[in-house]
VEXDREN-2710 file (C-alpha; in Angstrom, 1 decimal):
% VEXDREN-2710
k/r/px/py/pz
1/UNK/75.4/72.5/81.0
2/UNK/75.1/76.3/81.0
3/UNK/72.8/78.1/78.6
4/UNK/74.3/81.0/76.5
5/UNK/72.4/83.8/74.9
6/UNK/73.9/85.2/71.7
7/UNK/73.6/88.0/69.3
8/UNK/74.8/87.3/65.7
9/UNK/74.6/88.4/62.1
10/UNK/73.1/86.1/59.4
11/UNK/74.3/85.8/55.7
12/UNK/72.2/88.9/54.8
13/UNK/73.8/91.0/57.6
14/UNK/70.6/91.0/59.7
15/UNK/70.9/90.9/63.5
16/UNK/69.5/87.8/65.1
17/UNK/69.6/86.4/68.6
18/UNK/68.9/83.2/70.4
19/UNK/70.1/80.7/73.0
20/UNK/72.3/77.6/72.9
21/UNK/73.2/75.1/75.5
22/UNK/76.8/74.0/75.5
23/UNK/79.6/72.7/77.8
24/UNK/81.5/76.0/77.5
25/UNK/81.9/79.3/75.7
26/UNK/84.0/77.8/72.9
27/UNK/81.4/75.0/72.2
28/UNK/78.6/77.6/72.3
29/UNK/80.4/79.7/69.6
30/UNK/80.9/76.6/67.5
31/UNK/77.2/75.9/67.6
32/UNK/76.3/79.5/66.6
33/UNK/78.8/79.2/63.6
34/UNK/77.3/75.9/62.6
35/UNK/73.9/77.6/62.2
36/UNK/75.5/79.9/59.6
37/UNK/75.7/82.9/61.8
38/UNK/78.5/85.2/62.8
39/UNK/78.5/85.7/66.6
40/UNK/78.8/89.3/67.8
41/UNK/78.1/88.8/71.5
42/UNK/77.8/85.8/73.7
43/UNK/77.0/85.7/77.4
44/UNK/75.7/83.3/79.9
45/UNK/71.9/83.5/80.1
46/UNK/70.4/84.6/83.4
47/UNK/70.1/81.5/85.6
48/UNK/72.0/79.6/83.0
49/UNK/74.6/78.5/85.5
50/UNK/72.5/78.4/88.6
51/UNK/73.4/74.8/89.2
52/UNK/77.1/75.9/89.4
53/UNK/76.6/78.8/91.7
54/UNK/77.0/76.9/94.9
55/UNK/80.5/76.3/96.1
56/UNK/82.0/72.9/95.6
57/UNK/84.4/71.0/97.8
58/UNK/87.4/72.0/95.9
59/UNK/86.5/75.7/95.8
60/UNK/86.6/76.0/99.6
61/UNK/89.7/73.8/99.9
62/UNK/93.3/74.8/99.2
63/UNK/96.0/72.5/97.6
64/UNK/99.4/72.2/99.2
65/UNK/101.6/75.3/98.8
66/UNK/104.1/73.4/96.8
67/UNK/101.4/72.4/94.4
68/UNK/100.6/76.0/93.4
69/UNK/104.3/76.8/93.2
70/UNK/105.0/73.7/91.0
71/UNK/102.0/74.6/88.8
72/UNK/103.3/78.1/88.2
73/UNK/106.9/76.9/87.4
74/UNK/105.8/74.1/85.1
75/UNK/103.4/76.3/83.3
76/UNK/106.2/78.8/82.7
77/UNK/108.4/76.0/81.3
78/UNK/105.6/74.7/79.0
79/UNK/104.9/78.2/77.6
80/UNK/108.6/78.8/77.1
81/UNK/108.7/75.6/75.1
82/UNK/106.0/76.9/72.8
83/UNK/103.1/74.8/74.1
84/UNK/99.7/76.7/73.8
85/UNK/98.2/77.9/77.1
86/UNK/95.1/75.7/76.9
87/UNK/97.2/72.6/76.1
88/UNK/99.7/73.4/78.9
89/UNK/96.8/73.7/81.4
90/UNK/95.4/70.4/80.3
91/UNK/98.7/68.7/80.8
92/UNK/99.2/70.1/84.2
93/UNK/95.6/69.2/85.3
94/UNK/96.2/65.7/84.1
95/UNK/99.5/65.3/85.9
96/UNK/98.3/66.8/89.2
97/UNK/98.5/64.2/92.0
98/UNK/96.5/66.1/94.6
99/UNK/92.7/65.9/94.1
100/UNK/92.1/69.6/95.0
101/UNK/94.9/70.7/92.7
102/UNK/93.6/68.6/89.9
103/UNK/90.0/70.0/90.2
104/UNK/91.3/73.6/90.4
105/UNK/93.7/73.3/87.5
106/UNK/90.8/71.8/85.4
107/UNK/88.6/74.8/86.5
108/UNK/91.3/77.2/85.3
109/UNK/91.7/75.4/82.0
110/UNK/87.9/75.5/81.5
111/UNK/87.7/79.2/82.2
112/UNK/90.5/79.9/79.8
113/UNK/88.9/77.7/77.2
114/UNK/85.7/79.7/77.6
115/UNK/87.5/82.9/76.7
116/UNK/88.6/84.2/80.1
117/UNK/92.2/85.4/80.7
118/UNK/94.5/83.3/82.8
119/UNK/94.5/86.1/85.5
120/UNK/90.7/86.1/85.7
121/UNK/90.6/82.3/85.9
122/UNK/93.1/82.4/88.8
123/UNK/91.2/85.2/90.5
124/UNK/88.3/82.7/90.9
125/UNK/90.5/80.7/93.3
126/UNK/91.7/83.3/95.9
127/UNK/92.7/80.7/98.5
128/UNK/95.2/79.2/96.0
129/UNK/96.3/82.3/94.0
130/UNK/96.9/85.4/96.0
131/UNK/96.0/88.9/94.7
132/UNK/99.8/89.5/94.1
133/UNK/99.9/86.3/92.0
134/UNK/96.9/87.4/89.9
135/UNK/98.2/91.0/89.5
136/UNK/101.6/89.7/88.2
137/UNK/99.9/87.3/85.8
138/UNK/97.7/90.0/84.5
139/UNK/100.7/92.3/83.9
140/UNK/102.4/89.4/82.0
141/UNK/99.4/88.8/79.8
142/UNK/99.1/92.5/79.0
143/UNK/102.8/92.8/78.3
144/UNK/103.2/89.7/76.3
145/UNK/105.7/88.0/78.6
146/UNK/103.5/85.6/80.6
147/UNK/106.1/82.8/80.6
148/UNK/108.7/85.1/82.2
149/UNK/106.3/86.4/84.8
150/UNK/105.2/82.9/85.8
151/UNK/108.9/82.0/86.3
152/UNK/109.3/85.1/88.5
153/UNK/106.2/84.2/90.5
154/UNK/107.5/80.6/91.1
155/UNK/110.9/82.0/92.2
156/UNK/109.3/84.5/94.5
157/UNK/107.1/81.9/96.2
158/UNK/110.1/79.6/96.6
159/UNK/112.1/82.3/98.3
160/UNK/109.2/83.4/100.5
161/UNK/108.7/79.8/101.6
162/UNK/112.4/79.4/102.4
163/UNK/112.4/82.7/104.4
164/UNK/109.3/81.7/106.4
165/UNK/110.8/78.3/107.0
166/UNK/114.0/79.8/108.5
167/UNK/111.9/82.1/110.7
168/UNK/109.8/79.2/112.0
169/UNK/112.9/77.0/112.5
170/UNK/114.5/79.7/114.6
171/UNK/111.5/79.8/116.9
172/UNK/111.2/76.0/117.3
173/UNK/113.9/75.5/120.0
174/UNK/112.8/78.4/122.2
175/UNK/109.3/77.2/122.0
176/UNK/110.3/73.7/123.0
177/UNK/112.2/75.0/126.0
178/UNK/109.2/77.1/127.1
179/UNK/106.9/74.1/126.9
180/UNK/109.5/72.0/128.7
181/UNK/109.7/74.6/131.5
182/UNK/105.9/74.6/132.0
183/UNK/105.8/70.8/132.0
184/UNK/108.6/70.5/134.6
185/UNK/107.0/73.1/136.9
186/UNK/103.6/71.4/136.7
187/UNK/105.2/68.0/137.5
188/UNK/107.1/69.4/140.5
189/UNK/104.0/71.1/141.9
190/UNK/101.7/68.1/141.4
191/UNK/103.9/65.1/142.1
192/UNK/107.2/66.1/143.8
193/UNK/106.1/68.7/146.3
194/UNK/103.1/66.8/147.7
195/UNK/105.5/64.0/148.9
196/UNK/107.1/66.6/151.3
197/UNK/103.9/68.1/152.6
198/UNK/103.1/65.2/155.0
199/UNK/106.6/65.5/156.4
200/UNK/106.3/69.3/156.9
201/UNK/102.9/68.9/158.5
202/UNK/104.4/66.5/161.1
203/UNK/107.0/69.1/162.1
204/UNK/104.3/71.5/163.3
205/UNK/106.6/74.5/163.0
206/UNK/106.7/77.5/160.9
207/UNK/108.3/76.8/157.5
208/UNK/110.5/79.3/155.6
209/UNK/108.7/81.8/153.5
210/UNK/109.9/80.3/150.2
211/UNK/108.8/76.9/151.2
212/UNK/105.3/78.1/152.3
213/UNK/104.9/79.9/148.9
214/UNK/105.8/76.7/147.0
215/UNK/103.6/74.5/149.1
216/UNK/100.6/76.9/148.7
217/UNK/101.2/76.9/144.9
218/UNK/101.3/73.1/144.9
219/UNK/98.0/72.9/146.9
220/UNK/96.3/75.4/144.6
221/UNK/97.4/73.4/141.5
222/UNK/96.4/70.1/143.1
223/UNK/93.0/71.3/144.5
224/UNK/92.0/73.7/141.8
225/UNK/93.9/72.4/138.8
226/UNK/90.8/72.1/136.5
227/UNK/89.6/75.6/137.6
228/UNK/93.0/77.1/136.9
229/UNK/93.2/75.3/133.6
230/UNK/89.7/76.6/132.6
231/UNK/90.7/80.1/133.7
232/UNK/94.0/79.8/131.7
233/UNK/92.1/78.7/128.6
234/UNK/89.6/81.6/129.0
235/UNK/92.4/84.1/129.4
236/UNK/94.1/82.6/126.3
237/UNK/90.9/82.9/124.3
238/UNK/90.3/86.4/125.4
239/UNK/93.9/87.4/124.5
240/UNK/93.6/85.7/121.2
241/UNK/90.4/87.5/120.4
242/UNK/91.9/90.8/121.5
243/UNK/95.0/90.1/119.3
244/UNK/92.7/89.4/116.4
245/UNK/91.1/92.8/116.7
246/UNK/92.6/95.7/114.8
247/UNK/93.5/97.6/118.0
248/UNK/95.0/94.6/119.7
249/UNK/97.0/93.6/116.6
250/UNK/98.5/97.1/116.3
251/UNK/99.4/97.3/120.0
252/UNK/101.2/93.9/119.8
253/UNK/103.0/95.0/116.6
254/UNK/104.1/98.2/118.2
255/UNK/105.3/96.3/121.3
256/UNK/107.2/93.8/119.0
257/UNK/108.9/96.6/117.1
258/UNK/110.0/98.3/120.3
259/UNK/111.6/95.2/121.8
260/UNK/115.4/95.1/121.5
261/UNK/116.6/92.6/119.0
262/UNK/113.1/91.3/118.2
263/UNK/112.0/94.6/116.8
264/UNK/114.9/94.8/114.4
265/UNK/114.3/91.3/113.2
266/UNK/110.6/92.0/112.6
267/UNK/111.5/95.2/110.6
268/UNK/114.1/93.4/108.6
269/UNK/111.6/90.6/107.8
270/UNK/109.1/93.2/106.5
271/UNK/111.8/95.0/104.5
272/UNK/112.9/91.8/102.7
273/UNK/109.3/90.9/101.8
274/UNK/108.6/94.5/100.6
275/UNK/111.7/94.8/98.5
276/UNK/111.3/91.4/96.9
277/UNK/107.6/91.9/96.2
278/UNK/108.1/95.4/94.8
279/UNK/111.1/94.4/92.7
280/UNK/109.3/91.4/91.2
281/UNK/106.1/93.5/90.4
282/UNK/108.1/96.2/88.8
283/UNK/110.1/93.7/86.8
284/UNK/106.8/92.2/85.6
285/UNK/105.6/95.6/84.3
286/UNK/103.2/96.6/87.0
287/UNK/103.0/100.4/87.5
288/UNK/104.8/101.8/90.5
289/UNK/101.8/103.0/92.5
290/UNK/99.9/99.7/92.0
291/UNK/103.1/97.7/92.8
292/UNK/103.6/99.8/96.0
293/UNK/100.1/99.1/97.1
294/UNK/100.5/95.3/96.5
295/UNK/103.9/95.2/98.2
296/UNK/102.5/97.2/101.2
297/UNK/100.0/94.4/101.8
298/UNK/102.8/91.9/101.8
299/UNK/104.5/93.5/104.9
300/UNK/102.4/91.5/107.3
301/UNK/102.6/94.4/109.9
302/UNK/99.8/96.9/110.2
303/UNK/102.0/99.5/111.9
304/UNK/104.5/99.4/109.0
305/UNK/101.6/99.2/106.6
306/UNK/100.5/102.7/107.7
307/UNK/103.9/104.1/107.3
308/UNK/104.1/102.9/103.7
309/UNK/100.7/104.4/103.1
310/UNK/102.2/107.9/103.6
311/UNK/105.0/107.0/101.2
312/UNK/102.5/106.0/98.6
313/UNK/100.6/109.3/99.0
314/UNK/103.9/111.2/98.4
315/UNK/104.7/109.1/95.3
316/UNK/101.2/109.9/94.0
317/UNK/101.9/113.6/94.6
318/UNK/104.9/113.4/92.3
319/UNK/107.8/112.9/94.8
320/UNK/110.5/110.3/94.1
321/UNK/110.2/106.9/95.7
322/UNK/113.4/107.3/97.7
323/UNK/112.5/110.5/99.4
324/UNK/109.0/109.1/100.1
325/UNK/110.4/106.0/101.8
326/UNK/112.8/108.1/103.8
327/UNK/109.9/109.2/106.0
328/UNK/109.8/105.5/107.3
329/UNK/113.2/105.2/108.9
330/UNK/112.1/102.2/111.1
331/UNK/111.5/100.2/107.9
332/UNK/113.9/101.8/105.5
333/UNK/117.3/102.6/106.9
334/UNK/119.2/105.6/105.3
335/UNK/121.5/103.2/103.4
336/UNK/118.5/101.5/101.8
337/UNK/117.0/104.9/100.8
338/UNK/120.2/106.0/99.3
339/UNK/120.6/102.8/97.2
340/UNK/117.0/103.2/96.0
341/UNK/117.6/106.8/95.1
342/UNK/120.6/105.8/92.9
343/UNK/118.5/103.0/91.3
344/UNK/115.8/105.4/90.4
345/UNK/118.2/107.7/88.7
346/UNK/119.7/104.9/86.7
347/UNK/116.4/103.3/85.8
348/UNK/117.2/99.9/87.4
349/UNK/114.8/100.1/90.4
350/UNK/113.5/96.5/90.0
351/UNK/117.0/95.0/89.8
352/UNK/118.2/96.9/92.8
353/UNK/115.2/96.1/94.9
354/UNK/115.7/92.4/94.2
355/UNK/119.4/92.7/95.1
356/UNK/118.4/94.5/98.3
357/UNK/116.0/91.7/99.2
358/UNK/118.8/89.1/98.8
359/UNK/121.3/91.1/100.8
360/UNK/119.0/91.9/103.7
361/UNK/117.7/88.3/103.7
362/UNK/121.2/87.2/104.5
363/UNK/121.3/90.0/107.2
364/UNK/118.0/88.7/108.6
365/UNK/119.3/85.2/108.7
366/UNK/122.4/86.4/110.7
367/UNK/120.2/88.4/113.1
368/UNK/117.9/85.4/113.6
369/UNK/120.8/83.2/114.5
370/UNK/122.1/85.8/116.9
371/UNK/118.7/86.3/118.5
372/UNK/118.3/82.6/119.0
373/UNK/121.8/82.3/120.4
374/UNK/120.8/84.9/123.0
375/UNK/117.3/83.6/123.8
376/UNK/118.4/79.9/124.3
377/UNK/120.7/80.5/127.3
378/UNK/118.2/83.0/128.7
379/UNK/115.5/80.4/128.7
380/UNK/117.8/77.8/130.1
381/UNK/118.7/80.2/132.9
382/UNK/115.1/80.9/133.6
383/UNK/114.4/77.2/133.7
384/UNK/117.3/76.5/136.0
385/UNK/116.3/79.4/138.3
386/UNK/112.6/78.2/138.6
387/UNK/113.5/74.6/139.2
388/UNK/116.4/75.5/141.5
389/UNK/114.1/77.8/143.6
390/UNK/111.6/74.9/144.0
391/UNK/114.3/72.4/145.0
392/UNK/115.9/74.9/147.4
393/UNK/112.5/75.7/148.9
394/UNK/111.9/72.0/149.6
395/UNK/115.4/71.5/151.1
396/UNK/115.4/74.6/153.3
397/UNK/113.4/72.9/156.1
398/UNK/115.8/69.9/155.9
399/UNK/118.7/72.3/156.6
400/UNK/116.9/73.5/159.8
401/UNK/115.5/70.1/160.7
402/UNK/116.9/70.2/164.2
403/UNK/115.1/73.5/164.9
404/UNK/111.8/72.3/163.5
405/UNK/111.9/69.1/165.6
406/UNK/112.5/71.1/168.8
END
């Protein structure tokens, strides 16, 4: 158990100090009071929690995403029903089915019982509770509407999960087609084409150029398959490391934003996340500049992140939000800027940003379906062209069989 050092006043009003060992801050205060003292200051003694300094298995782990969302929503419901915070945390920890979630909820409850705020307790688990989550909880605690903020967080996380799910679902079928194309080509080069090589060698005549290219590719894959595989893995790792670097990430983001169709979808996705995050934070009572900085980090795009930085600087200089965001036309179309300007003038910025997020989420969903409807036939055409070229290349010598035999 940790050791606490305390400073207290005795019955005569004299200052005294000492140390107590207790399971938590509340238990330590109770021990000081039982000694007939009035505690003035209580802190963990140096080295008093050394045994707990090393990370435990549940600190480095992360519970399922739905567990944190369910925890936030149910905590909101319990607080709205009038259940005290410590009691509500105890109920949620007891009912948690996932072992990591149970351990972390117990840790949050213990920190709150020891006198920490809920936001500070959540900040100790950054893999489970993001900085945005903690900032909103802190604003709710300071403003006295924690139950409302927790409900907003749960709704925000649910919408984010749904949005990410739709984006991933849209990419599944094109990814499957790409993998299928690679598998089919490898099968043709390693199994189908070698069956014809012996026949072509018996002809002893010059083969058409397309046939020679395909046969050479087949021999390269068959003879140096492992070398090519190793080279491919090395190139993939090098590209991945370059993509993970700051310069590589920004170049890929710029390329993505410049692609027709794909760039618009990426910008709309960032806009939806930004508007929903900013609207939720402002509705929770977070100051505008702090909310802008947090929403900026939710964009997920470094290039757009830099453009929002300039807008934040303009807001700090006293300019309205709408005119500041107008400097980022790639992310904020003129229609969005105009609606934000009207919302600023009518003091309903948080409501309007949330409405914009919902409206542009529907637009993003429509653009995703349109993009997928275009990409799918293109990939099928590429697959048909590659497979068709290989088949035609193998059949060309058959069409000129008489000439080859002569």
